[in-house]
C-alpha positions as CSV (number, residue, x, y, z in Angstrom):
1,X,-178.7,35.0,-138.5
2,X,-181.7,34.9,-136.2
3,X,-182.7,32.0,-133.9
4,X,-186.1,30.9,-132.7
5,X,-186.2,31.2,-128.9
6,X,-188.2,29.2,-126.3
7,X,-190.0,32.4,-125.3
8,X,-193.4,33.5,-126.4
9,X,-195.1,36.9,-126.9
10,X,-196.9,38.2,-123.8
11,X,-198.8,41.0,-125.6
12,X,-202.7,40.7,-125.4
13,X,-204.2,39.0,-128.4
14,X,-200.9,37.6,-129.7
15,X,-201.8,33.9,-128.7
16,X,-198.3,33.3,-127.2
17,X,-196.6,33.5,-130.6
18,X,-193.1,32.2,-130.5
19,X,-190.4,34.8,-130.5
20,X,-187.3,35.1,-132.8
21,X,-184.0,36.2,-131.2
22,X,-182.0,38.9,-132.8
23,X,-178.9,40.9,-131.8
24,X,-180.7,43.4,-129.5
25,X,-183.7,41.4,-128.4
26,X,-186.7,39.3,-129.4
27,X,-189.6,39.9,-131.7
28,X,-192.8,38.1,-132.5
29,X,-194.4,37.6,-136.0
30,X,-196.9,40.4,-135.2
31,X,-194.2,43.0,-134.6
32,X,-194.0,43.1,-130.8
33,X,-190.5,43.5,-129.5
34,X,-188.7,42.7,-126.2
35,X,-185.2,44.1,-125.7
36,X,-182.3,42.5,-123.9
37,X,-181.3,44.1,-120.6
38,X,-178.2,46.2,-121.2
39,X,-175.0,44.2,-121.5
40,X,-176.9,40.8,-121.4
41,X,-178.9,38.4,-123.4
42,X,-181.7,38.5,-120.8
43,X,-185.0,39.5,-122.4
44,X,-187.2,42.1,-120.7
45,X,-190.9,41.4,-121.0
46,X,-192.0,43.6,-118.0
47,X,-190.2,45.2,-115.2
48,X,-190.8,47.4,-112.2
49,X,-189.7,51.1,-112.3
50,X,-186.3,51.6,-110.7
51,X,-186.9,52.4,-107.0
52,X,-190.5,51.1,-107.0
53,X,-189.7,48.9,-103.9
54,X,-186.9,47.2,-102.0
55,X,-186.4,44.8,-104.8
56,X,-185.8,47.4,-107.6
57,X,-183.2,49.6,-105.9
58,X,-179.4,49.6,-106.1
59,X,-177.9,46.8,-104.0
60,X,-181.3,45.1,-103.7
61,X,-179.7,41.6,-103.7
62,X,-177.3,42.5,-100.9
63,X,-180.2,44.0,-98.9
64,X,-182.2,40.8,-99.5
65,X,-179.3,38.7,-98.4
66,X,-179.3,40.4,-95.0
67,X,-183.1,39.8,-94.7
68,X,-182.6,36.1,-95.4
69,X,-179.9,35.8,-92.8
70,X,-182.3,37.3,-90.3
71,X,-185.0,34.7,-91.3
72,X,-182.7,31.7,-90.9
73,X,-181.2,33.0,-87.7
74,X,-184.6,33.9,-86.2
75,X,-186.1,30.5,-87.0
76,X,-182.9,28.7,-86.1
77,X,-183.0,26.8,-89.4
78,X,-180.2,25.5,-91.7
79,X,-180.7,27.2,-95.1
80,X,-179.1,24.3,-97.1
81,X,-181.4,21.8,-95.4
82,X,-184.5,23.8,-95.9
83,X,-183.9,24.6,-99.6
84,X,-183.0,20.9,-100.3
85,X,-186.1,19.7,-98.5
86,X,-188.5,22.1,-100.3
87,X,-187.0,21.4,-103.7
88,X,-187.1,17.6,-103.1
89,X,-190.9,18.0,-103.0
90,X,-190.9,18.8,-106.7
91,X,-189.5,15.4,-107.5
92,X,-187.2,16.6,-110.3
93,X,-185.5,14.1,-112.5
94,X,-182.3,14.3,-114.6
95,X,-182.9,16.1,-117.9
96,X,-186.1,17.9,-117.0
97,X,-187.0,21.5,-117.6
98,X,-188.1,23.5,-114.5
99,X,-189.4,27.1,-114.0
100,X,-188.7,29.2,-110.9
101,X,-190.9,32.2,-110.6
102,X,-189.9,35.2,-108.4
103,X,-186.4,33.9,-108.5
104,X,-184.9,37.0,-107.1
105,X,-181.1,36.8,-106.9
106,X,-181.2,33.1,-107.5
107,X,-180.6,31.6,-104.1
108,X,-182.5,28.5,-105.0
109,X,-180.8,28.0,-108.4
110,X,-177.8,25.8,-107.2
111,X,-180.3,23.5,-105.3
112,X,-182.5,23.1,-108.4
113,X,-179.4,22.4,-110.5
114,X,-178.3,19.7,-108.0
115,X,-181.7,18.1,-108.1
116,X,-181.4,17.8,-111.9
117,X,-178.3,15.6,-111.4
118,X,-176.1,17.3,-114.0
119,X,-178.6,17.6,-116.9
120,X,-181.6,19.8,-117.6
121,X,-182.8,23.3,-118.0
122,X,-183.8,26.0,-115.5
123,X,-185.8,29.1,-116.4
124,X,-185.7,31.8,-113.8
125,X,-187.9,34.9,-113.9
126,X,-188.5,37.9,-111.8
127,X,-190.1,41.3,-112.4
128,X,-187.4,43.1,-110.4
129,X,-184.6,43.7,-112.9
130,X,-182.0,44.5,-110.3
131,X,-182.6,41.2,-108.4
132,X,-182.8,39.0,-111.5
133,X,-179.6,40.4,-113.0
134,X,-177.8,39.8,-109.7
135,X,-178.9,36.2,-110.0
136,X,-177.4,36.0,-113.5
137,X,-174.1,37.4,-112.3
138,X,-174.0,35.1,-109.3
139,X,-175.1,31.8,-110.7
140,X,-175.2,31.5,-114.6
141,X,-171.6,30.3,-115.0
142,X,-171.9,27.9,-112.0
143,X,-175.0,26.4,-113.4
144,X,-173.3,25.8,-116.7
145,X,-170.4,24.1,-114.9
146,X,-173.0,21.8,-113.2
147,X,-174.2,20.7,-116.6
148,X,-177.5,22.6,-116.5
149,X,-178.7,25.1,-119.1
150,X,-180.0,28.4,-117.5
151,X,-182.3,31.0,-119.0
152,X,-183.3,34.2,-117.3
153,X,-186.0,36.7,-118.1
154,X,-187.3,39.9,-116.5
155,X,-191.0,39.2,-116.7
156,X,-194.3,39.2,-115.0
157,X,-195.2,36.0,-113.2
158,X,-198.9,36.6,-113.8
159,X,-198.2,36.8,-117.6
160,X,-195.4,34.3,-118.3
161,X,-193.7,34.3,-121.7
162,X,-194.0,30.6,-122.3
163,X,-196.3,28.2,-124.1
164,X,-198.7,25.9,-122.4
165,X,-197.2,22.8,-120.9
166,X,-193.6,23.9,-121.6
167,X,-192.2,22.8,-118.2
168,X,-192.0,19.6,-116.3
169,X,-192.3,21.4,-113.0
170,X,-192.5,24.8,-111.4
171,X,-191.2,26.3,-108.1
172,X,-191.7,29.4,-106.1
173,X,-190.5,30.3,-102.6
174,X,-190.8,33.7,-101.1
175,X,-192.6,36.6,-102.8
176,X,-196.0,35.4,-104.0
177,X,-197.7,37.3,-101.2
178,X,-196.6,40.4,-103.0
179,X,-198.0,39.5,-106.4
180,X,-200.7,41.9,-107.5
181,X,-202.9,38.9,-108.4
182,X,-201.9,35.7,-106.5
183,X,-204.5,33.6,-108.3
184,X,-203.2,34.7,-111.7
185,X,-199.6,33.8,-110.7
186,X,-200.6,30.3,-109.6
187,X,-202.8,29.9,-112.6
188,X,-199.9,30.8,-114.9
189,X,-197.7,28.1,-113.3
190,X,-200.4,25.6,-113.8
191,X,-200.8,26.6,-117.4
192,X,-197.1,26.3,-118.3
193,X,-196.5,23.0,-116.5
194,X,-197.3,19.7,-118.2
195,X,-200.3,17.8,-116.9
196,X,-199.1,15.8,-114.0
197,X,-196.1,18.0,-113.3
198,X,-195.4,19.1,-109.8
199,X,-195.8,22.7,-108.6
200,X,-194.5,23.9,-105.2
201,X,-195.3,27.3,-103.7
202,X,-194.3,28.8,-100.4
203,X,-194.1,32.2,-98.6
204,X,-194.7,33.8,-95.2
205,X,-198.0,32.8,-93.6
206,X,-198.6,31.5,-90.1
207,X,-200.4,28.2,-89.5
208,X,-203.9,29.1,-88.3
209,X,-203.4,27.8,-84.8
210,X,-200.6,30.3,-84.3
211,X,-202.2,33.5,-85.5
212,X,-203.7,34.5,-82.2
213,X,-200.8,33.4,-80.0
214,X,-198.3,35.8,-78.6
215,X,-195.6,34.4,-81.0
216,X,-198.0,35.0,-83.9
217,X,-198.8,38.5,-82.8
218,X,-195.1,39.3,-82.4
219,X,-194.3,38.0,-85.9
220,X,-197.2,39.9,-87.5
221,X,-196.2,43.0,-85.7
222,X,-192.7,42.6,-87.1
223,X,-193.9,41.8,-90.6
224,X,-197.5,41.9,-91.7
225,X,-197.0,39.2,-94.3
226,X,-197.0,36.6,-91.6
227,X,-200.8,37.2,-91.3
228,X,-201.3,36.0,-94.8
229,X,-203.2,32.8,-95.0
230,X,-202.1,30.1,-97.5
231,X,-204.0,31.0,-100.7
232,X,-205.9,27.8,-101.1
233,X,-208.7,29.6,-102.8
234,X,-206.3,30.5,-105.6
235,X,-205.4,26.9,-106.4
236,X,-206.8,25.9,-109.9
237,X,-210.1,24.0,-109.7
238,X,-208.5,21.3,-111.8
239,X,-205.4,20.8,-109.5
240,X,-204.6,17.2,-108.4
241,X,-202.9,15.9,-105.3
242,X,-203.0,19.1,-103.3
243,X,-201.0,19.3,-100.1
244,X,-200.6,22.0,-97.5
245,X,-197.9,22.1,-94.8
246,X,-195.8,24.7,-93.0
247,X,-192.1,25.2,-92.5
248,X,-189.8,27.4,-90.3
249,X,-191.7,27.0,-87.0
250,X,-195.0,26.8,-88.8
251,X,-194.6,30.4,-90.1
252,X,-194.2,29.7,-93.8
253,X,-196.9,27.9,-95.7
254,X,-196.0,25.4,-98.5
255,X,-198.5,24.3,-101.1
256,X,-197.9,21.4,-103.4
257,X,-200.1,20.2,-106.3
258,X,-200.0,18.5,-109.7
259,X,-200.7,20.7,-112.7
260,X,-203.8,19.7,-114.8
261,X,-206.3,21.6,-116.9
262,X,-208.7,18.7,-117.4
263,X,-211.9,18.7,-115.3
264,X,-211.9,16.6,-112.1
265,X,-213.1,13.0,-112.8
266,X,-216.6,13.0,-111.5
267,X,-219.6,11.1,-112.8
268,X,-222.7,12.9,-111.6
269,X,-225.1,10.4,-113.2
270,X,-224.4,7.4,-111.0
271,X,-227.7,6.2,-109.5
272,X,-228.1,6.2,-105.7
273,X,-229.5,3.0,-104.3
274,X,-231.8,3.4,-101.2
275,X,-234.9,5.3,-100.1
276,X,-234.0,8.7,-101.7
277,X,-232.7,7.5,-105.1
278,X,-231.8,9.8,-107.9
279,X,-228.3,11.0,-108.9
280,X,-226.1,14.0,-108.1
281,X,-227.4,15.6,-111.2
282,X,-231.1,15.0,-110.6
283,X,-230.8,16.0,-106.9
284,X,-229.1,19.3,-107.8
285,X,-230.7,20.3,-111.1
286,X,-234.1,18.6,-110.5
287,X,-235.1,20.4,-107.4
288,X,-238.7,21.6,-107.4
289,X,-241.1,23.7,-105.4
290,X,-242.1,22.6,-101.9
291,X,-245.2,20.5,-101.3
292,X,-247.5,20.0,-98.4
293,X,-245.5,18.2,-95.6
294,X,-248.3,15.6,-95.1
295,X,-248.4,14.9,-98.8
296,X,-244.6,14.5,-98.8
297,X,-244.8,12.0,-95.9
298,X,-247.5,10.0,-97.7
299,X,-245.3,9.8,-100.8
300,X,-242.4,8.6,-98.7
301,X,-244.6,5.9,-97.1
302,X,-245.9,4.8,-100.4
303,X,-242.5,4.6,-102.0
304,X,-241.4,2.4,-99.1
305,X,-244.5,0.2,-99.4
306,X,-243.8,-0.3,-103.1
307,X,-240.1,-0.9,-102.5
308,X,-238.9,1.9,-104.8
309,X,-237.0,5.1,-104.3
310,X,-238.7,8.4,-103.6
311,X,-237.3,9.8,-106.8
312,X,-238.7,6.9,-108.8
313,X,-242.2,7.3,-107.4
314,X,-242.2,11.0,-107.9
315,X,-241.0,10.8,-111.4
316,X,-243.5,8.1,-112.2
317,X,-246.4,10.2,-110.8
318,X,-245.3,13.4,-112.6
319,X,-244.9,11.6,-115.9
320,X,-248.3,10.0,-115.5
321,X,-249.9,13.4,-114.7
322,X,-248.3,14.9,-117.8
323,X,-249.4,12.0,-120.0
324,X,-253.0,12.5,-119.0
325,X,-252.8,16.1,-120.2
């Protein structure tokens, strides 16, 4: 017997059709199929070729563990404290559903589970199969013991296999600098999180005031990713409550925002009171050709004499001129 899954088709033109789970993988109504990784129930939507980079080689998780130890020792930081503080920014509540992109070997998973207070769902994804399956091996049983459902997928964070607004929140720490399209990765998190849900993103990136210091130059020399600026230009135009801060000696940026796809609330037709008059709309879309400066000054003086705005006197004069014709 087949079961409908929570995953959606990622193939172009398939409109995120919901997938059906079978014994060997998942299929969509249009015939697209996604196999399970060998020996698991983890669907594979996209993956890097074996050996493509340090995250897709044998023992990738162990190599990454060593890199993490270097980070926390170098910046003299307590890992538990940092991960707890970052995840607390999401504001998770018991029973919620959260997505973690670029989950790697799952180092953040126990902290996310703890933040759900014994009930909820965690969906972890990574495009590096080797890393993601290490996360399954390390954490899946422990998460179940904590009362949290866990779901893993080998997938592309810039083309997530989920419906719009499926999650209460999303989290990413470490790796987004390496996304082929950072803006697409952030946009996808915004798409799959409910309006008002929190999204927290962090990675290497020095605070601007440190880039040209000797400390900054040393870090960039050691790892070019520290030169990456916080990708504020990639934040969705409809985002709410955007915050930027830095962690680990101001060497890792952290961006927080609330997901939203509605336009920002802005009324561009509110009339200005005062000498100039007009509205945001009329001042922007109603700009006209230049006039003689002396004539302009005469108009301004006449508007002031009549006690009306400059826009009002100009519009009155233009309408009167057109009516004569």
